[in-house]
PDB file of the backbone (N, CA, C, O) and the ligand in Angstrom, with CONECT records:
HET     ZN  A 101       1
ATOM      1  N   MET A   1       0.857  -1.223   0.052  1.00  0.00           N
ATOM      2  CA  MET A   1       0.008   0.006   0.008  1.00  0.00           C
ATOM      3  C   MET A   1       0.876   1.241   0.055  1.00  0.00           C
ATOM      4  O   MET A   1       1.786   1.417   0.866  1.00  0.00           O
ATOM      5  N   VAL A   2       0.505   2.077  -0.895  1.00  0.00           N
ATOM      6  CA  VAL A   2       1.301   3.387  -1.000  1.00  0.00           C
ATOM      7  C   VAL A   2       1.199   4.178   0.249  1.00  0.00           C
ATOM      8  O   VAL A   2       2.192   4.795   0.633  1.00  0.00           O
ATOM      9  N   SER A   3       0.052   4.220   0.941  1.00  0.00           N
ATOM     10  CA  SER A   3      -0.176   4.968   2.092  1.00  0.00           C
ATOM     11  C   SER A   3       0.687   4.427   3.316  1.00  0.00           C
ATOM     12  O   SER A   3       0.790   5.090   4.349  1.00  0.00           O
ATOM     13  N   ASP A   4       1.284   3.227   3.154  1.00  0.00           N
ATOM     14  CA  ASP A   4       2.131   2.752   4.265  1.00  0.00           C
ATOM     15  C   ASP A   4       3.510   3.336   4.290  1.00  0.00           C
ATOM     16  O   ASP A   4       4.233   3.188   5.275  1.00  0.00           O
ATOM     17  N   ILE A   5       3.906   4.024   3.183  1.00  0.00           N
ATOM     18  CA  ILE A   5       5.235   4.577   3.060  1.00  0.00           C
ATOM     19  C   ILE A   5       5.346   5.908   3.768  1.00  0.00           C
ATOM     20  O   ILE A   5       4.624   6.858   3.466  1.00  0.00           O
ATOM     21  N   ARG A   6       6.243   5.959   4.693  1.00  0.00           N
ATOM     22  CA  ARG A   6       6.394   7.171   5.435  1.00  0.00           C
ATOM     23  C   ARG A   6       7.611   7.923   4.815  1.00  0.00           C
ATOM     24  O   ARG A   6       8.560   7.284   4.362  1.00  0.00           O
ATOM     25  N   PRO A   7       7.580   9.200   4.798  1.00  0.00           N
ATOM     26  CA  PRO A   7       8.718   9.901   4.239  1.00  0.00           C
ATOM     27  C   PRO A   7      10.021   9.573   4.963  1.00  0.00           C
ATOM     28  O   PRO A   7      10.057   9.448   6.187  1.00  0.00           O
ATOM     29  N   THR A   8      11.040   9.442   4.213  1.00  0.00           N
ATOM     30  CA  THR A   8      12.409   9.112   4.872  1.00  0.00           C
ATOM     31  C   THR A   8      13.070  10.399   5.141  1.00  0.00           C
ATOM     32  O   THR A   8      13.192  11.259   4.269  1.00  0.00           O
ATOM     33  N   ARG A   9      13.496  10.532   6.345  1.00  0.00           N
ATOM     34  CA  ARG A   9      14.355  11.643   6.704  1.00  0.00           C
ATOM     35  C   ARG A   9      15.780  11.276   6.740  1.00  0.00           C
ATOM     36  O   ARG A   9      16.221  10.678   7.722  1.00  0.00           O
ATOM     37  N   LEU A  10      16.510  11.577   5.775  1.00  0.00           N
ATOM     38  CA  LEU A  10      17.873  11.181   5.699  1.00  0.00           C
ATOM     39  C   LEU A  10      18.727  12.162   6.530  1.00  0.00           C
ATOM     40  O   LEU A  10      19.711  11.757   7.148  1.00  0.00           O
ATOM     41  N   VAL A  11      18.361  13.404   6.539  1.00  0.00           N
ATOM     42  CA  VAL A  11      19.184  14.448   7.195  1.00  0.00           C
ATOM     43  C   VAL A  11      18.433  14.929   8.419  1.00  0.00           C
ATOM     44  O   VAL A  11      17.264  15.308   8.336  1.00  0.00           O
ATOM     45  N   GLN A  12      19.107  14.910   9.548  1.00  0.00           N
ATOM     46  CA  GLN A  12      18.366  15.325  10.800  1.00  0.00           C
ATOM     47  C   GLN A  12      18.184  16.847  10.765  1.00  0.00           C
ATOM     48  O   GLN A  12      18.879  17.566  10.047  1.00  0.00           O
ATOM     49  N   SER A  13      17.224  17.301  11.566  1.00  0.00           N
ATOM     50  CA  SER A  13      16.883  18.676  11.567  1.00  0.00           C
ATOM     51  C   SER A  13      17.865  19.652  12.133  1.00  0.00           C
ATOM     52  O   SER A  13      17.844  20.846  11.831  1.00  0.00           O
ATOM     53  N   ARG A  14      18.738  19.112  12.971  1.00  0.00           N
ATOM     54  CA  ARG A  14      19.810  20.000  13.535  1.00  0.00           C
ATOM     55  C   ARG A  14      20.674  20.364  12.388  1.00  0.00           C
ATOM     56  O   ARG A  14      20.830  19.650  11.397  1.00  0.00           O
ATOM     57  N   PRO A  15      21.268  21.606  12.599  1.00  0.00           N
ATOM     58  CA  PRO A  15      22.232  22.069  11.533  1.00  0.00           C
ATOM     59  C   PRO A  15      23.353  21.101  11.233  1.00  0.00           C
ATOM     60  O   PRO A  15      24.024  20.610  12.141  1.00  0.00           O
ATOM     61  N   LEU A  16      23.554  20.823   9.936  1.00  0.00           N
ATOM     62  CA  LEU A  16      24.704  19.978   9.610  1.00  0.00           C
ATOM     63  C   LEU A  16      25.913  20.678   9.811  1.00  0.00           C
ATOM     64  O   LEU A  16      26.010  21.887   9.602  1.00  0.00           O
ATOM     65  N   ARG A  17      26.909  19.908  10.239  1.00  0.00           N
ATOM     66  CA  ARG A  17      28.285  20.520  10.381  1.00  0.00           C
ATOM     67  C   ARG A  17      29.251  19.661   9.409  1.00  0.00           C
ATOM     68  O   ARG A  17      29.050  18.491   9.083  1.00  0.00           O
ATOM     69  N   GLY A  18      30.271  20.422   9.036  1.00  0.00           N
ATOM     70  CA  GLY A  18      31.255  19.809   8.370  1.00  0.00           C
ATOM     71  C   GLY A  18      30.927  19.396   6.884  1.00  0.00           C
ATOM     72  O   GLY A  18      29.979  19.894   6.275  1.00  0.00           O
ATOM     73  N   ILE A  19      31.733  18.497   6.367  1.00  0.00           N
ATOM     74  CA  ILE A  19      31.480  18.032   5.066  1.00  0.00           C
ATOM     75  C   ILE A  19      30.725  16.744   4.985  1.00  0.00           C
ATOM     76  O   ILE A  19      31.050  15.753   5.639  1.00  0.00           O
ATOM     77  N   ILE A  20      29.692  16.783   4.154  1.00  0.00           N
ATOM     78  CA  ILE A  20      28.842  15.618   4.039  1.00  0.00           C
ATOM     79  C   ILE A  20      29.132  14.909   2.704  1.00  0.00           C
ATOM     80  O   ILE A  20      29.124  15.529   1.641  1.00  0.00           O
ATOM     81  N   MET A  21      29.388  13.596   2.788  1.00  0.00           N
ATOM     82  CA  MET A  21      29.441  12.926   1.497  1.00  0.00           C
ATOM     83  C   MET A  21      28.299  11.946   1.362  1.00  0.00           C
ATOM     84  O   MET A  21      28.117  11.132   2.267  1.00  0.00           O
ATOM     85  N   ASP A  22      27.591  11.962   0.399  1.00  0.00           N
ATOM     86  CA  ASP A  22      26.467  11.047   0.209  1.00  0.00           C
ATOM     87  C   ASP A  22      26.599  10.242  -1.040  1.00  0.00           C
ATOM     88  O   ASP A  22      27.317  10.597  -1.975  1.00  0.00           O
ATOM     89  N   PHE A  23      25.868   9.119  -1.031  1.00  0.00           N
ATOM     90  CA  PHE A  23      25.946   8.203  -2.156  1.00  0.00           C
ATOM     91  C   PHE A  23      24.737   7.378  -2.133  1.00  0.00           C
ATOM     92  O   PHE A  23      23.981   7.350  -1.162  1.00  0.00           O
ATOM     93  N   ASP A  24      24.549   6.668  -3.268  1.00  0.00           N
ATOM     94  CA  ASP A  24      23.388   5.730  -3.424  1.00  0.00           C
ATOM     95  C   ASP A  24      23.771   4.374  -3.124  1.00  0.00           C
ATOM     96  O   ASP A  24      24.852   3.918  -3.497  1.00  0.00           O
ATOM     97  N   ILE A  25      22.843   3.647  -2.398  1.00  0.00           N
ATOM     98  CA  ILE A  25      23.005   2.269  -2.293  1.00  0.00           C
ATOM     99  C   ILE A  25      21.814   1.617  -2.837  1.00  0.00           C
ATOM    100  O   ILE A  25      20.818   2.291  -3.100  1.00  0.00           O
ATOM    101  N   GLU A  26      21.848   0.307  -3.031  1.00  0.00           N
ATOM    102  CA  GLU A  26      20.603  -0.388  -3.460  1.00  0.00           C
ATOM    103  C   GLU A  26      19.970  -1.015  -2.373  1.00  0.00           C
ATOM    104  O   GLU A  26      20.618  -1.634  -1.529  1.00  0.00           O
ATOM    105  N   CYS A  27      18.688  -0.890  -2.333  1.00  0.00           N
ATOM    106  CA  CYS A  27      17.814  -1.693  -1.316  1.00  0.00           C
ATOM    107  C   CYS A  27      17.959  -3.164  -1.671  1.00  0.00           C
ATOM    108  O   CYS A  27      17.702  -3.573  -2.803  1.00  0.00           O
ATOM    109  N   PRO A  28      18.392  -3.987  -0.640  1.00  0.00           N
ATOM    110  CA  PRO A  28      18.516  -5.414  -0.933  1.00  0.00           C
ATOM    111  C   PRO A  28      17.186  -6.068  -1.154  1.00  0.00           C
ATOM    112  O   PRO A  28      17.148  -7.184  -1.674  1.00  0.00           O
ATOM    113  N   GLU A  29      16.049  -5.420  -0.779  1.00  0.00           N
ATOM    114  CA  GLU A  29      14.760  -6.042  -1.021  1.00  0.00           C
ATOM    115  C   GLU A  29      14.191  -5.890  -2.394  1.00  0.00           C
ATOM    116  O   GLU A  29      13.643  -6.806  -3.009  1.00  0.00           O
ATOM    117  N   CYS A  30      14.371  -4.564  -2.872  1.00  0.00           N
ATOM    118  CA  CYS A  30      13.738  -4.292  -4.131  1.00  0.00           C
ATOM    119  C   CYS A  30      14.636  -3.591  -5.173  1.00  0.00           C
ATOM    120  O   CYS A  30      14.218  -3.312  -6.297  1.00  0.00           O
ATOM    121  N   GLY A  31      15.886  -3.321  -4.751  1.00  0.00           N
ATOM    122  CA  GLY A  31      16.801  -2.711  -5.646  1.00  0.00           C
ATOM    123  C   GLY A  31      16.666  -1.223  -5.923  1.00  0.00           C
ATOM    124  O   GLY A  31      17.335  -0.698  -6.813  1.00  0.00           O
ATOM    125  N   THR A  32      15.809  -0.534  -5.172  1.00  0.00           N
ATOM    126  CA  THR A  32      15.588   0.907  -5.328  1.00  0.00           C
ATOM    127  C   THR A  32      16.874   1.625  -4.788  1.00  0.00           C
ATOM    128  O   THR A  32      17.420   1.271  -3.744  1.00  0.00           O
ATOM    129  N   ALA A  33      17.281   2.570  -5.505  1.00  0.00           N
ATOM    130  CA  ALA A  33      18.430   3.445  -5.009  1.00  0.00           C
ATOM    131  C   ALA A  33      18.027   4.204  -3.844  1.00  0.00           C
ATOM    132  O   ALA A  33      16.974   4.840  -3.872  1.00  0.00           O
ATOM    133  N   VAL A  34      18.858   4.190  -2.706  1.00  0.00           N
ATOM    134  CA  VAL A  34      18.560   4.857  -1.551  1.00  0.00           C
ATOM    135  C   VAL A  34      19.785   5.831  -1.311  1.00  0.00           C
ATOM    136  O   VAL A  34      20.930   5.384  -1.372  1.00  0.00           O
ATOM    137  N   ASN A  35      19.557   7.059  -1.059  1.00  0.00           N
ATOM    138  CA  ASN A  35      20.603   7.961  -0.859  1.00  0.00           C
ATOM    139  C   ASN A  35      21.013   7.985   0.716  1.00  0.00           C
ATOM    140  O   ASN A  35      20.187   8.249   1.590  1.00  0.00           O
ATOM    141  N   VAL A  36      22.299   7.701   0.969  1.00  0.00           N
ATOM    142  CA  VAL A  36      22.728   7.696   2.328  1.00  0.00           C
ATOM    143  C   VAL A  36      23.978   8.570   2.418  1.00  0.00           C
ATOM    144  O   VAL A  36      24.610   8.843   1.398  1.00  0.00           O
ATOM    145  N   THR A  37      24.352   9.023   3.648  1.00  0.00           N
ATOM    146  CA  THR A  37      25.508   9.788   3.825  1.00  0.00           C
ATOM    147  C   THR A  37      26.604   8.814   4.447  1.00  0.00           C
ATOM    148  O   THR A  37      26.336   7.710   4.922  1.00  0.00           O
ATOM    149  N   LEU A  38      27.825   9.354   4.380  1.00  0.00           N
ATOM    150  CA  LEU A  38      28.833   8.514   5.029  1.00  0.00           C
ATOM    151  C   LEU A  38      28.627   8.509   6.552  1.00  0.00           C
ATOM    152  O   LEU A  38      28.992   7.557   7.243  1.00  0.00           O
ATOM    153  N   GLN A  39      28.041   9.583   7.042  1.00  0.00           N
ATOM    154  CA  GLN A  39      27.801   9.483   8.509  1.00  0.00           C
ATOM    155  C   GLN A  39      26.747   8.512   8.875  1.00  0.00           C
ATOM    156  O   GLN A  39      26.810   7.918   9.951  1.00  0.00           O
ATOM    157  N   ASP A  40      25.719   8.306   7.983  1.00  0.00           N
ATOM    158  CA  ASP A  40      24.651   7.310   8.265  1.00  0.00           C
ATOM    159  C   ASP A  40      25.408   5.823   8.299  1.00  0.00           C
ATOM    160  O   ASP A  40      25.097   4.954   9.113  1.00  0.00           O
ATOM    161  N   VAL A  41      26.319   5.684   7.417  1.00  0.00           N
ATOM    162  CA  VAL A  41      26.978   4.318   7.472  1.00  0.00           C
ATOM    163  C   VAL A  41      27.810   4.226   8.615  1.00  0.00           C
ATOM    164  O   VAL A  41      27.795   3.201   9.296  1.00  0.00           O
ATOM    165  N   GLY A  42      28.606   5.284   8.924  1.00  0.00           N
ATOM    166  CA  GLY A  42      29.628   5.296   9.985  1.00  0.00           C
ATOM    167  C   GLY A  42      28.833   5.056  11.353  1.00  0.00           C
ATOM    168  O   GLY A  42      29.410   4.502  12.289  1.00  0.00           O
ATOM    169  N   GLN A  43      27.585   5.452  11.455  1.00  0.00           N
ATOM    170  CA  GLN A  43      26.873   5.279  12.721  1.00  0.00           C
ATOM    171  C   GLN A  43      25.913   4.080  12.662  1.00  0.00           C
ATOM    172  O   GLN A  43      25.088   3.850  13.546  1.00  0.00           O
ATOM    173  N   ARG A  44      26.077   3.342  11.570  1.00  0.00           N
ATOM    174  CA  ARG A  44      25.261   2.116  11.313  1.00  0.00           C
ATOM    175  C   ARG A  44      23.805   2.387  11.556  1.00  0.00           C
ATOM    176  O   ARG A  44      23.139   1.674  12.307  1.00  0.00           O
ATOM    177  N   ARG A  45      23.287   3.479  10.880  1.00  0.00           N
ATOM    178  CA  ARG A  45      21.876   3.746  11.013  1.00  0.00           C
ATOM    179  C   ARG A  45      21.086   2.845  10.201  1.00  0.00           C
ATOM    180  O   ARG A  45      21.613   2.183   9.307  1.00  0.00           O
ATOM    181  N   THR A  46      19.731   2.781  10.489  1.00  0.00           N
ATOM    182  CA  THR A  46      18.786   2.100   9.646  1.00  0.00           C
ATOM    183  C   THR A  46      18.055   3.054   8.844  1.00  0.00           C
ATOM    184  O   THR A  46      17.439   3.970   9.391  1.00  0.00           O
ATOM    185  N   VAL A  47      18.077   2.897   7.470  1.00  0.00           N
ATOM    186  CA  VAL A  47      17.415   3.844   6.623  1.00  0.00           C
ATOM    187  C   VAL A  47      16.265   3.088   5.870  1.00  0.00           C
ATOM    188  O   VAL A  47      16.216   1.858   5.883  1.00  0.00           O
ATOM    189  N   ARG A  48      15.385   3.822   5.245  1.00  0.00           N
ATOM    190  CA  ARG A  48      14.281   3.192   4.521  1.00  0.00           C
ATOM    191  C   ARG A  48      14.360   3.609   3.062  1.00  0.00           C
ATOM    192  O   ARG A  48      14.660   4.752   2.720  1.00  0.00           O
ATOM    193  N   CYS A  49      14.070   2.610   2.211  1.00  0.00           N
ATOM    194  CA  CYS A  49      13.993   2.928   0.834  1.00  0.00           C
ATOM    195  C   CYS A  49      12.628   3.494   0.571  1.00  0.00           C
ATOM    196  O   CYS A  49      11.777   3.527   1.460  1.00  0.00           O
ATOM    197  N   ARG A  50      12.403   3.959  -0.701  1.00  0.00           N
ATOM    198  CA  ARG A  50      11.157   4.653  -1.014  1.00  0.00           C
ATOM    199  C   ARG A  50       9.915   3.709  -0.886  1.00  0.00           C
ATOM    200  O   ARG A  50       8.771   4.140  -0.739  1.00  0.00           O
ATOM    201  N   ARG A  51      10.230   2.429  -0.952  1.00  0.00           N
ATOM    202  CA  ARG A  51       9.136   1.434  -0.864  1.00  0.00           C
ATOM    203  C   ARG A  51       8.836   1.043   0.628  1.00  0.00           C
ATOM    204  O   ARG A  51       7.909   0.295   0.938  1.00  0.00           O
ATOM    205  N   GLY A  52       9.655   1.584   1.472  1.00  0.00           N
ATOM    206  CA  GLY A  52       9.415   1.349   2.960  1.00  0.00           C
ATOM    207  C   GLY A  52      10.214   0.291   3.486  1.00  0.00           C
ATOM    208  O   GLY A  52      10.015   0.016   4.670  1.00  0.00           O
ATOM    209  N   HIS A  53      11.138  -0.411   2.819  1.00  0.00           N
ATOM    210  CA  HIS A  53      11.922  -1.419   3.406  1.00  0.00           C
ATOM    211  C   HIS A  53      12.977  -0.809   4.317  1.00  0.00           C
ATOM    212  O   HIS A  53      13.563   0.196   3.916  1.00  0.00           O
ATOM    213  N   SER A  54      13.265  -1.315   5.483  1.00  0.00           N
ATOM    214  CA  SER A  54      14.318  -0.816   6.303  1.00  0.00           C
ATOM    215  C   SER A  54      15.599  -1.529   5.930  1.00  0.00           C
ATOM    216  O   SER A  54      15.636  -2.729   5.660  1.00  0.00           O
ATOM    217  N   ILE A  55      16.682  -0.695   5.930  1.00  0.00           N
ATOM    218  CA  ILE A  55      17.935  -1.245   5.526  1.00  0.00           C
ATOM    219  C   ILE A  55      18.938  -0.890   6.720  1.00  0.00           C
ATOM    220  O   ILE A  55      19.176   0.266   7.070  1.00  0.00           O
ATOM    221  N   LYS A  56      19.453  -1.943   7.255  1.00  0.00           N
ATOM    222  CA  LYS A  56      20.434  -1.706   8.349  1.00  0.00           C
ATOM    223  C   LYS A  56      21.794  -1.457   7.626  1.00  0.00           C
ATOM    224  O   LYS A  56      22.238  -2.318   6.867  1.00  0.00           O
ATOM    225  N   LEU A  57      22.433  -0.335   7.842  1.00  0.00           N
ATOM    226  CA  LEU A  57      23.607  -0.034   7.190  1.00  0.00           C
ATOM    227  C   LEU A  57      24.859  -0.660   8.023  1.00  0.00           C
ATOM    228  O   LEU A  57      24.938  -0.594   9.250  1.00  0.00           O
ATOM    229  N   GLU A  58      25.775  -1.244   7.224  1.00  0.00           N
ATOM    230  CA  GLU A  58      26.910  -1.865   7.844  1.00  0.00           C
ATOM    231  C   GLU A  58      28.179  -1.065   7.469  1.00  0.00           C
ATOM    232  O   GLU A  58      28.375  -0.621   6.338  1.00  0.00           O
ATOM    233  N   ASP A  59      28.988  -0.926   8.470  1.00  0.00           N
ATOM    234  CA  ASP A  59      30.273  -0.212   8.180  1.00  0.00           C
ATOM    235  C   ASP A  59      31.383  -1.233   8.277  1.00  0.00           C
ATOM    236  O   ASP A  59      32.009  -1.355   9.330  1.00  0.00           O
ATOM    237  N   GLN A  60      31.636  -1.936   7.260  1.00  0.00           N
ATOM    238  CA  GLN A  60      32.554  -3.079   7.301  1.00  0.00           C
ATOM    239  C   GLN A  60      33.953  -2.592   7.459  1.00  0.00           C
ATOM    240  O   GLN A  60      34.476  -1.828   6.648  1.00  0.00           O
ATOM    241  N   GLY A  61      34.549  -3.053   8.526  1.00  0.00           N
ATOM    242  CA  GLY A  61      35.974  -2.665   8.824  1.00  0.00           C
ATOM    243  C   GLY A  61      36.158  -1.193   9.248  1.00  0.00           C
ATOM    244  O   GLY A  61      37.260  -0.645   9.267  1.00  0.00           O
ATOM    245  N   GLY A  62      34.941  -0.564   9.603  1.00  0.00           N
ATOM    246  CA  GLY A  62      35.001   0.809  10.046  1.00  0.00           C
ATOM    247  C   GLY A  62      35.477   1.821   8.983  1.00  0.00           C
ATOM    248  O   GLY A  62      35.867   2.938   9.323  1.00  0.00           O
ATOM    249  N   GLY A  63      35.441   1.416   7.667  1.00  0.00           N
ATOM    250  CA  GLY A  63      35.920   2.339   6.677  1.00  0.00           C
ATOM    251  C   GLY A  63      35.171   3.669   6.526  1.00  0.00           C
ATOM    252  O   GLY A  63      35.732   4.719   6.215  1.00  0.00           O
ATOM    253  N   ALA A  64      33.842   3.540   6.773  1.00  0.00           N
ATOM    254  CA  ALA A  64      33.055   4.764   6.640  1.00  0.00           C
ATOM    255  C   ALA A  64      33.369   5.777   7.719  1.00  0.00           C
ATOM    256  O   ALA A  64      33.377   6.987   7.498  1.00  0.00           O
ATOM    257  N   ARG A  65      33.635   5.214   8.935  1.00  0.00           N
ATOM    258  CA  ARG A  65      33.961   6.056  10.086  1.00  0.00           C
ATOM    259  C   ARG A  65      35.289   6.697   9.785  1.00  0.00           C
ATOM    260  O   ARG A  65      35.429   7.908   9.955  1.00  0.00           O
ATOM    261  N   LYS A  66      36.223   5.977   9.366  1.00  0.00           N
ATOM    262  CA  LYS A  66      37.542   6.573   9.040  1.00  0.00           C
ATOM    263  C   LYS A  66      37.448   7.665   7.920  1.00  0.00           C
ATOM    264  O   LYS A  66      38.042   8.736   8.046  1.00  0.00           O
ATOM    265  N   ALA A  67      36.702   7.373   6.846  1.00  0.00           N
ATOM    266  CA  ALA A  67      36.513   8.371   5.816  1.00  0.00           C
ATOM    267  C   ALA A  67      35.829   9.609   6.291  1.00  0.00           C
ATOM    268  O   ALA A  67      36.144  10.707   5.833  1.00  0.00           O
ATOM    269  N   GLN A  68      34.901   9.463   7.198  1.00  0.00           N
ATOM    270  CA  GLN A  68      34.163  10.639   7.805  1.00  0.00           C
ATOM    271  C   GLN A  68      35.120  11.422   8.679  1.00  0.00           C
ATOM    272  O   GLN A  68      35.072  12.651   8.724  1.00  0.00           O
ATOM    273  N   LYS A  69      35.991  10.707   9.373  1.00  0.00           N
ATOM    274  CA  LYS A  69      36.893  11.314  10.224  1.00  0.00           C
ATOM    275  C   LYS A  69      37.929  12.160   9.346  1.00  0.00           C
ATOM    276  O   LYS A  69      38.309  13.272   9.710  1.00  0.00           O
ATOM    277  N   ALA A  70      38.329  11.593   8.243  1.00  0.00           N
ATOM    278  CA  ALA A  70      39.218  12.309   7.290  1.00  0.00           C
ATOM    279  C   ALA A  70      38.527  13.601   6.742  1.00  0.00           C
ATOM    280  O   ALA A  70      39.162  14.631   6.517  1.00  0.00           O
ATOM    281  N   LEU A  71      37.204  13.477   6.546  1.00  0.00           N
ATOM    282  CA  LEU A  71      36.486  14.613   6.025  1.00  0.00           C
ATOM    283  C   LEU A  71      36.362  15.672   7.152  1.00  0.00           C
ATOM    284  O   LEU A  71      36.465  16.873   6.903  1.00  0.00           O
ATOM    285  N   ASP A  72      36.145  15.208   8.358  1.00  0.00           N
ATOM    286  CA  ASP A  72      36.109  16.151   9.465  1.00  0.00           C
ATOM    287  C   ASP A  72      37.404  16.867   9.653  1.00  0.00           C
ATOM    288  O   ASP A  72      37.404  18.078   9.876  1.00  0.00           O
ATOM    289  N   ASP A  73      38.520  16.169   9.571  1.00  0.00           N
ATOM    290  CA  ASP A  73      39.864  16.811   9.663  1.00  0.00           C
ATOM    291  C   ASP A  73      40.070  17.824   8.557  1.00  0.00           C
ATOM    292  O   ASP A  73      40.603  18.913   8.771  1.00  0.00           O
ATOM    293  N   LEU A  74      39.638  17.443   7.382  1.00  0.00           N
ATOM    294  CA  LEU A  74      39.746  18.332   6.238  1.00  0.00           C
ATOM    295  C   LEU A  74      38.914  19.625   6.413  1.00  0.00           C
ATOM    296  O   LEU A  74      39.298  20.723   6.010  1.00  0.00           O
ATOM    297  N   ASP A  75      37.761  19.405   7.038  1.00  0.00           N
ATOM    298  CA  ASP A  75      36.846  20.554   7.297  1.00  0.00           C
ATOM    299  C   ASP A  75      37.501  21.490   8.286  1.00  0.00           C
ATOM    300  O   ASP A  75      37.433  22.704   8.097  1.00  0.00           O
ATOM    301  N   ARG A  76      38.138  20.983   9.343  1.00  0.00           N
ATOM    302  CA  ARG A  76      38.707  21.726  10.307  1.00  0.00           C
ATOM    303  C   ARG A  76      39.954  22.551   9.788  1.00  0.00           C
ATOM    304  O   ARG A  76      40.219  23.694  10.161  1.00  0.00           O
ATOM    305  N   ALA A  77      40.724  21.767   8.818  1.00  0.00           N
ATOM    306  CA  ALA A  77      41.896  22.432   8.179  1.00  0.00           C
ATOM    307  C   ALA A  77      41.361  23.577   7.298  1.00  0.00           C
ATOM    308  O   ALA A  77      41.992  24.631   7.214  1.00  0.00           O
ATOM    309  N   ILE A  78      40.226  23.382   6.655  1.00  0.00           N
ATOM    310  CA  ILE A  78      39.785  24.553   5.728  1.00  0.00           C
ATOM    311  C   ILE A  78      39.342  25.672   6.603  1.00  0.00           C
ATOM    312  O   ILE A  78      39.570  26.838   6.282  1.00  0.00           O
ATOM    313  N   LYS A  79      38.704  25.352   7.720  1.00  0.00           N
ATOM    314  CA  LYS A  79      38.282  26.436   8.581  1.00  0.00           C
ATOM    315  C   LYS A  79      39.407  27.249   9.118  1.00  0.00           C
ATOM    316  O   LYS A  79      39.340  28.475   9.210  1.00  0.00           O
ATOM    317  N   ARG A  80      40.504  26.504   9.490  1.00  0.00           N
ATOM    318  CA  ARG A  80      41.711  27.195   9.979  1.00  0.00           C
ATOM    319  C   ARG A  80      42.271  28.136   8.827  1.00  0.00           C
ATOM    320  O   ARG A  80      42.700  29.261   9.082  1.00  0.00           O
ATOM    321  N   LEU A  81      42.242  27.647   7.641  1.00  0.00           N
ATOM    322  CA  LEU A  81      42.753  28.480   6.513  1.00  0.00           C
ATOM    323  C   LEU A  81      41.852  29.715   6.361  1.00  0.00           C
ATOM    324  O   LEU A  81      42.325  30.787   5.983  1.00  0.00           O
ATOM    325  N   GLY A  82      40.609  29.567   6.642  1.00  0.00           N
ATOM    326  CA  GLY A  82      39.693  30.727   6.320  1.00  0.00           C
ATOM    327  C   GLY A  82      39.772  31.842   7.480  1.00  0.00           C
ATOM    328  O   GLY A  82      39.167  32.909   7.388  1.00  0.00           O
ATOM    329  N   ARG A  83      40.524  31.515   8.509  1.00  0.00           N
ATOM    330  CA  ARG A  83      40.561  32.499   9.466  1.00  0.00           C
ATOM    331  C   ARG A  83      41.368  33.698   9.224  1.00  0.00           C
ATOM    332  O   ARG A  83      41.415  34.592  10.070  1.00  0.00           O
TER     333      ARG A  83
HETATM  334 ZN    ZN A 101      13.164  -1.621  -0.865  1.00  0.00          ZN2+
END
């Protein structure tokens, strides 16, 4: 049922900080492209595809966390330059 699908909130309402990298993954249930951020993966969030399937994100080997940390470091370096 279409009415069962709730809007997916990928970005939290609080102001975003730093550099966000997002990319599409495929829903394992239906193959729909789902847009997630590196932070979502690093924090092993559960996201929903447009059809309402929930997808538990896995950060295998902690790669997403490390990549997000690199982006955070880069963001800090840029802010220092801008001073
Ligand atoms: Zn799906």
